[in-house]
C-alpha positions in Angstrom: 0.0 0.0 0.0 1.4 3.5 -0.8 2.3 5.9 2.0 0.2 9.0 2.1 1.8 12.2 1.0 2.7 14.5 3.9 0.3 17.4 4.4 0.3 20.0 7.2 -2.6 20.2 9.7 -3.4 23.7 8.6 -7.2 23.9 9.4 -7.2 21.7 12.5 -8.6 23.3 15.7 -5.7 24.1 18.0 -5.3 25.5 21.5 -1.8 26.8 22.2 -1.3 27.3 25.9 0.3 30.5 27.1 3.2 30.4 29.6 0.8 31.1 32.4 -1.6 28.4 31.2 1.2 25.9 31.0 2.3 26.7 34.5 -1.3 26.4 35.8 -1.6 23.0 34.0 1.7 21.9 35.4 0.6 22.8 39.0 -2.5 20.6 38.6 -0.4 17.7 37.3 2.3 18.0 40.0 -0.4 17.7 42.7 -1.8 14.6 41.0 1.7 13.1 40.5 2.3 13.3 44.2 -1.1 12.1 45.3 -1.9 8.7 46.8 -2.8 6.1 45.8 0.3 6.1 43.6 -1.2 4.2 40.6 -2.8 5.6 37.5 -5.0 2.5 37.4 -6.5 3.0 40.9 -10.1 4.2 40.9 -9.4 6.7 43.7 -6.6 8.3 41.6 -8.9 8.6 38.6 -11.5 10.2 40.8 -8.9 12.7 42.0 -7.9 13.5 38.4 -11.6 14.0 37.5 -11.9 16.6 40.3 -8.6 18.3 39.6 -9.3 18.6 35.9 -11.8 21.3 36.7 -8.8 23.5 37.7 -7.3 23.4 34.2 -7.0 26.8 32.5 -10.5 28.1 31.6 -9.6 28.7 28.0 -8.6 25.0 27.6 -11.7 23.8 29.4 -13.8 25.9 27.0 -12.0 24.5 24.0 -12.6 21.0 25.2 -16.3 21.6 25.8 -16.6 23.0 22.3 -14.8 20.1 20.8 -17.0 17.6 22.7 -20.1 19.4 21.4 -18.8 19.4 17.8 -15.5 18.1 16.6 -15.6 20.2 13.4 -14.7 19.2 9.9 -11.4 17.6 10.8 -12.6 15.6 13.8 -9.4 16.4 15.7 -8.1 18.9 18.3 -4.5 19.8 18.9 -3.5 21.1 22.3 0.0 22.6 22.4 2.6 23.5 25.0 1.5 21.1 27.7 4.0 20.2 30.4 5.3 16.6 30.3 7.8 16.7 33.2 8.4 18.5 36.5 10.1 21.9 35.8 13.0 21.2 38.2 13.0 17.4 38.1 15.4 15.0 36.4 13.6 15.1 33.1 12.2 12.2 31.1 13.7 8.7 31.3 14.8 6.9 28.1 12.0 5.9 25.7 10.7 2.4 26.6 11.4 -0.4 24.2 9.5 -3.3 25.7 6.2 -4.7 24.3 3.1 -3.7 26.2 4.7 -0.7 27.8 2.4 1.3 30.1 2.5 4.0 32.8 1.3 2.8 36.2 3.1 5.7 38.0 1.3 9.1 38.2 3.9 11.2 36.4 3.3 14.7 35.3 2.7 13.6 31.7 0.4 10.8 32.8 -1.6 13.3 35.0 -1.8 15.9 32.2 -3.2 13.6 29.5 -5.6 11.9 31.9 -6.9 15.2 33.3 -7.5 16.6 29.8 -9.2 13.4 28.6 -11.4 13.4 31.7 -12.9 16.6 30.5 -14.1 14.8 27.4 -15.5 11.7 29.0 -14.8 8.7 31.2 -11.3 7.4 31.0 -11.4 3.7 29.9 -9.1 0.8 28.9 -9.4 -2.7 27.6 -8.4 -5.8 29.6 -6.8 -7.5 26.7 -4.9 -4.4 25.5 -1.7 -3.6 27.4 -3.0 -5.4 30.5 -5.9 -3.0 30.9 -3.6 0.0 31.9 -5.4 3.4 31.6 -2.2 5.2 30.5 -0.4 3.4 27.7 2.9 4.1 25.9 3.0 4.3 22.2 6.6 3.5 21.3 8.4 1.4 18.6 9.4 -2.1 19.9 12.3 -4.2 18.5 11.0 -7.1 16.5 7.6 -5.4 15.9 8.7 -3.1 13.1 6.3 -4.6 10.5 3.3 -5.0 12.8 0.0 -3.1 12.3 0.1 -1.8 15.8 1.3 1.1 18.0 4.6 -0.9 18.4 5.4 -1.0 14.7 7.3 1.5 12.5 5.9 0.7 9.0 3.0 2.6 7.7 0.1 2.1 10.1 -3.1 2.0 8.2 -5.7 4.5 9.2 -8.4 3.0 11.4 -11.2 3.6 13.9 -9.6 2.7 17.3 -10.7 -0.7 18.5 -13.2 -0.8 15.6 -14.2 -4.4 16.3 -15.4 -3.6 19.8 -19.1 -2.8 20.6 -17.9 -0.2 23.1 -15.0 1.4 21.4 -13.7 4.8 22.7 -15.3 8.0 21.6 -12.0 9.9 21.9 -8.3 8.9 21.6 -5.7 11.2 23.2 -2.1 11.0 22.1 0.4 13.2 24.2 3.9 13.6 22.8 6.6 13.2 25.4 9.5 12.8 22.9 9.3 13.6 19.2 10.7 11.4 16.5 14.4 12.3 16.1 14.3 11.4 12.4 11.4 13.8 11.8 9.6 11.2 9.6 6.9 9.9 12.0 3.6 11.7 11.4 0.2 11.1 13.0 -2.3 10.9 10.2 -5.9 11.8 10.7 -8.7 11.8 8.1 -12.3 13.0 8.7 -15.4 11.3 7.3 -16.9 14.8 7.0 -14.3 15.7 4.4 -14.3 12.3 2.7 -18.0 11.6 2.2 -18.6 14.5 -0.3 -15.9 13.1 -2.5 -17.4 9.6 -2.7 -19.5 8.5 -5.6 -23.2 8.0 -4.6 -23.0 4.3 -5.4 -20.0 4.0 -3.1 -21.7 5.8 -0.3 -24.7 3.4 -0.6 -22.5 0.3 -0.5 -20.5 1.6 2.5 -23.8 2.1 4.3 -24.8 -1.5 4.1 -23.8 -4.5 6.3 -21.2 -5.8 3.9 -18.1 -5.6 6.0 -16.5 -7.6 8.8 -13.9 -6.2 11.3 -11.8 -8.7 13.3 -10.0 -8.1 16.6 -6.2 -7.7 16.6 -4.1 -10.6 18.0 -3.7 -8.8 21.3 -7.4 -9.2 22.0 -7.4 -13.0 21.4 -9.4 -15.0 18.9 -12.7 -13.1 18.6 -13.3 -13.6 14.9 -16.2 -15.9 15.4 -18.0 -13.1 17.4 -17.7 -10.5 14.6 -20.9 -9.5 12.8 -21.3 -7.8 9.4 -21.5 -4.1 9.7 -21.7 -0.9 7.7 -18.7 1.4 7.4 -20.8 4.6 7.2 -23.3 4.6 10.0 -26.0 6.9 11.6 -27.1 10.0 9.8 -27.0 9.9 6.0 -26.1 13.5 5.8 -23.4 13.4 8.6 -22.4 9.8 9.2 -20.0 8.2 11.6 -17.3 5.9 10.3 -16.3 2.4 11.4 -13.4 1.0 9.6 -9.9 -0.4 10.1 -8.1 -0.7 6.8 -5.9 -3.5 8.2 -8.7 -5.5 9.8 -12.0 -4.7 8.0 -12.8 -7.2 5.3 -15.3 -6.7 2.5 -17.7 -9.5 2.0 -18.1 -9.2 -1.7 -16.5 -7.6 -4.8 -18.7 -4.5 -4.6 -17.8 -3.9 -1.0 -14.2 -4.4 -1.8 -14.2 -1.7 -4.5 -16.1 0.7 -2.2 -13.6 0.2 0.6 -10.7 0.8 -1.7 -12.3 4.1 -2.9 -12.9 5.2 0.7 -9.3 4.5 1.6 -8.0 6.6 -1.3 -10.3 9.5 -0.5 -9.2 9.4 3.1 -5.6 9.7 2.0 -6.6 12.5 -0.3 -8.0 14.6 2.5 -5.9 13.5 5.4 -4.0 15.8 7.8 -0.5 14.9 9.0 0.8 16.0 12.4 4.5 16.0 13.3 3.9 15.9 17.0 6.3 17.9 19.2 7.0 17.6 22.9 3.9 18.9 24.8 1.5 18.4 21.8 -1.7 16.5 22.6 -3.7 15.3 19.6 -7.3 14.3 20.4 -9.2 12.3 17.7 -12.9 12.0 17.6 -13.1 8.2 17.1 -16.6 8.4 15.6 -15.8 11.0 12.9 -12.1 10.4 12.1 -9.7 7.6 11.4 -6.0 7.9 12.3 -2.8 6.1 11.5 0.9 6.9 11.2 3.5 7.3 8.5 6.5 5.0 8.5 9.8 5.9 10.3 13.1 4.3 11.2 13.4 3.7 15.0 16.8 3.7 16.7 16.0 1.8 19.8 18.5 3.8 21.7 16.2 5.6 24.2 15.6 8.6 22.0 12.7 7.3 19.9 9.3 8.8 19.5 7.2 8.4 22.7 3.5 9.1 23.2 1.1 8.5 26.0 -2.3 7.2 24.9 -5.5 7.5 26.8 -9.1 6.7 25.8 -12.3 8.4 26.8 -15.9 7.3 26.5 -18.9 9.7 26.6 -21.3 7.2 28.2 -20.1 5.0 31.1 -23.5 3.2 31.1 -23.0 2.1 27.5 -19.9 0.1 28.5 -21.3 -1.2 31.8 -21.9 -4.7 30.4 -18.2 -5.0 29.6 -16.8 -3.6 32.9 -16.6 -5.2 36.4 -18.3 -3.0 38.9 -16.3 0.0 40.0 -13.6 -0.4 37.2 -12.8 1.5 34.1 -11.4 -1.6 32.3 -13.6 -3.2 29.6 -13.5 -6.9 28.7 
């Protein structure tokens, strides 16, 4: 598959924190980083984050409320100049290189991304993905270079996050702790609101029918038998949601295959590319936009690209059948 040409995220909604707003955000994160219980997966720490998130800068809170109300034509929000380490601390450790890397310790960066995502919904995770940790590391892993996962470094196909799951996240947050030293890695995001007008009417009709099957990735175990045919374009005909993973969604007939190929090309034609810098948080509306990553060459020397990933769901009741009582982790 060809790699998408790099485009700049010119029109994407952005919130650039001022020095004072960054300091205010850092103060909130420092309090949370030093607060017991000292685990990002503990329900009491998440409750503390939820309360403390109300003390984030008012302009940031207003931007998050507006994005939650309507994610706009791009389906993405970029928050810049966030703190990722204590101002007088030792700085960041080396980029992890192990499979399934997560953040159990409430660091400044973990507190920042969790607090921001808490303003968009309920923070969730999945038991079979990175051991159910709420704050996950997105880093290249030796031996996984060709995998279609966050551990790989080849072109990552654009996808709806956890597209196979009945209770997939509504928002995906990716906070950059360390940027790619090669400058090649780009987060790619493409909105169905921009893509749909470019599709042929026949293609839109096919994509709106239950002629596609999306299987779970290997990390979630063998769930292929539980997959049911679904439409790729769902909901409102005028302003549909999208449900697709171009590495895991399989067309069930030739017409569906042609429609899926056309959609993939249109998504590439209208995509935005983000060269995330330290302190950048990209939030993707997982209903309206697909995301992926361009290829890059990791060094595995502790200086590679390092992101924190956190999911948020708008409706905790919707996911209740998948969660044990009192937890944020879905089965």
